[in-house]
C-alpha positions in Angstrom: 15.9 18.0 -2.1 14.8 17.7 1.4 11.6 15.6 0.1 9.7 18.6 -1.2 8.1 18.1 -4.4 6.8 20.6 -6.8 3.3 20.9 -7.6 3.6 19.9 -11.2 5.4 16.8 -10.1 2.8 15.6 -8.0 0.3 16.6 -10.7 1.9 14.3 -13.2 2.3 11.3 -10.6 -1.3 11.5 -10.0 -2.3 11.7 -13.6 0.2 8.8 -14.2 -1.6 6.8 -11.5 -5.0 7.6 -13.0 -3.8 6.4 -16.2 -2.6 3.2 -14.8 -5.7 2.7 -12.9 -8.0 3.3 -16.0 -5.6 1.0 -18.3 -5.6 -2.0 -16.0 -9.0 -1.6 -14.7 -10.6 -1.0 -18.1 -8.8 -3.6 -20.4 -9.5 -6.2 -17.6 -12.9 -5.4 -17.3 -13.6 -6.3 -20.8 -12.6 -9.8 -20.1 -15.0 -9.8 -17.0 -17.8 -8.5 -19.2 -17.1 -11.5 -21.5 -17.3 -13.9 -18.6 -20.7 -12.2 -17.4 -22.1 -13.0 -20.8 -20.7 -16.5 -21.3 -20.8 -17.6 -17.8 -18.4 -19.4 -15.4 -18.4 -22.8 -17.3 -14.9 -22.6 -18.8 -13.3 -21.5 -15.4 -15.5 -24.3 -13.5 -13.9 -26.8 -15.9 -10.4 -25.7 -15.2 -10.9 -25.8 -11.4 -12.6 -29.3 -11.6 -9.7 -30.5 -13.6 -7.3 -29.1 -11.1 -9.3 -30.8 -8.3 -10.8 -27.5 -6.7 -14.6 -27.0 -6.3 -16.3 -25.2 -9.4 -18.1 -22.7 -7.2 -14.7 -20.9 -6.8 -15.3 -20.0 -10.4 -17.7 -17.1 -9.4 -14.5 -15.4 -7.8 -13.8 -14.5 -11.3 -16.6 -11.9 -11.3 -14.9 -10.2 -8.3 -11.4 -10.4 -10.0 -12.7 -9.4 -13.4 -15.7 -7.1 -13.0 -15.8 -5.8 -9.4 -12.1 -5.2 -8.7 -11.6 -3.3 -12.1 -14.4 -1.1 -11.6 -13.1 -0.2 -8.1 -9.8 0.6 -9.8 -11.5 2.7 -12.4 -13.3 4.8 -10.0 -10.4 4.9 -7.4 -12.3 3.3 -4.5 -10.6 0.7 -2.2 -7.8 0.8 -4.8 -5.4 -1.3 -3.0 -7.8 -3.9 -2.1 -9.0 -4.0 -5.6 -5.4 -4.3 -6.8 -4.6 -7.2 -4.3 -7.9 -9.1 -5.7 -6.5 -8.7 -9.3 -3.3 -9.8 -8.4 -4.9 -13.0 -6.8 -7.3 -13.4 -9.8 -4.2 -13.2 -12.3 -2.1 -15.6 -10.2 -4.8 -18.1 -10.1 -5.3 -17.6 -14.0 -1.9 -18.2 -14.7 -1.9 -21.3 -12.4 -4.9 -22.9 -13.9 -5.0 -21.9 -17.5 -1.4 -20.7 -18.5 1.0 -22.7 -16.2 2.5 -24.5 -19.2 3.2 -21.3 -20.9 5.2 -19.8 -18.2 8.6 -20.6 -19.7 7.5 -20.3 -23.2 7.9 -17.6 -25.9 5.5 -16.8 -28.7 6.4 -17.2 -32.5 7.4 -13.7 -32.6 9.8 -13.9 -29.5 7.2 -12.4 -26.8 6.7 -14.0 -23.4 3.8 -16.3 -23.7 2.0 -14.8 -20.7 3.0 -11.4 -21.1 -0.5 -10.1 -21.1 -1.5 -11.9 -17.9 1.8 -10.6 -16.2 1.2 -7.1 -17.4 -2.3 -7.2 -15.6 -0.7 -8.9 -12.6 2.4 -6.5 -12.3 0.3 -3.5 -13.3 -1.9 -4.3 -10.2 1.0 -4.7 -8.0 2.2 -1.2 -9.3 -1.2 0.2 -8.4 -1.2 -1.4 -4.7 2.2 0.2 -4.2 1.6 3.6 -5.8 -2.0 4.1 -4.4 -4.9 5.7 -6.5 -3.7 9.4 -6.4 -5.6 12.4 -6.0 -7.9 11.7 -9.0 -9.9 9.0 -7.5 -13.5 9.0 -6.0 -11.9 7.9 -2.5 -9.7 11.2 -2.6 -12.6 13.2 -1.4 -14.1 11.0 1.2 -10.7 9.6 2.5 -11.3 6.0 1.1 -8.8 5.8 -1.6 -6.5 3.5 0.1 
């Protein structure tokens, strides 16, 4: 009522934002670590097949390593979320375009994981990092 929130409601919301940031950032970072170990070759091949320059494959390090790390600590969170959204949209377009209208053998959406990362990043961009973020103390949490 009147736009006032109880302290427990804001703490729960901030805890939820933290959990969402840690989940999306942490799980996506695992894919980035794999790409660091294996190199950008597979992504370069997909870009080449799409008629795009292979050098763009190095952007996967930004979208799957740098941006998730920023999400996890809560620094430039909205920028990091936007980078993840762009990264996932490109990944869906390059690697999963043929699966967009498909279901798995168990009835799930074939690109549900990719969409979970994409839409999770959209939610973080809309909600912001909350008070449990490194940027909360410096004012750079946006």
